[in-house]
N, C-alpha and C positions, 0 to 999 in steps of 0.2 A: 423749876425754880422754887427754892424753899421760901416759906412764909417768913417775912422779916418784919420786925416791929421795933418801935422806939417808944419807950415808956408805956408799953401795953397797947399802943395803937398800931394797927396794921398799916404798912406803907401803901400808898396809892401810886400805882404806875399805869401808864397808858402807852401802848405800842401800836403804831399804825404801819401797815405794809401796803405800799402802792395805793393808798386811799381805798382799799378794798377789804382789808382784814384788820380787825381791831381787837387787841387783848387788853383787858383792864383788870387790875387787882385793887383791893380795898373797896369792893362793892358791898354795900350794906343791904340795899333793897332795890328791886326793880319797880319803879313807880308806874310806868306805862311803857307800852311797846306796840308799834305797828310797823308796816313796811317802810315808812318815811321818817319816823322819829322814835327815839328811845330816851326815856328819862330815868336816870339812876340816882339813888342816894349813895354817895361814896363817903369815905372817911374824911374828905376835905370839902364836902358840900354837894349840892345837886349838880349833876352833869346832864346836859341835854345834847344828844347827838342827832344830827339831821342828815338825810340822804335819800337814797333810793334802793329798793329791793333788799331791805334788811332781813337777815335771818340770824337768830341767835343760835350758834352752833354748840356752845357749852355754857352752862351756868351752874355754879356751885357756891351758894351764898354762905355755906359754912366756912369755906376757905376764902370767900370774897372774890372769886374769879368769874369773869364773863368774857366770852369770845363772840364776836359779831362779824358777819360778812355782808357786803353790799357796798354801794358807792357812797363814801362819806363826803359830805359837802360842808358841814359845819359842826363845831364843838363849842359849847358854852357852859361855863361854870357859874353857879349862883353861890352866894355866901353860905357858910356852914350854918349859921343861925337860922336862915330860912329853911334849910333842910330839916333841922331839928324841930322848928316850930310847926312845920307841915306835918311831920310824923306825930307830934304830940296832939295836934288838932284831930288827926285821923283817929288816934287812940281814944281821945275824949269823945268824939262823935260815936264811935262804936260802943263805948262804955255806956253812953246815954241810951242807945238803942236797946241794948241787952239788959237793962235794969229790970 
């Protein structure tokens, strides 16, 4: 699938197959990951995925692609501003540490 964008912004797409396979485009950053929860920053905000036995099978942040396998039980988006604020706070914190 070719990278698509509108106004310089990569499109965000999410495809779920049988609640067991998930393909996401427009991924900017993997904030956290374990076998029950994945938190991602996407082009449209923070995305939290909950479930069981998660395994990330493919991740390419340069292209913004991520593929995940496991039983998906919930998806939740948070506003874009919260995602940007969180990333700016992380950068600020790290900048203060390495002064």
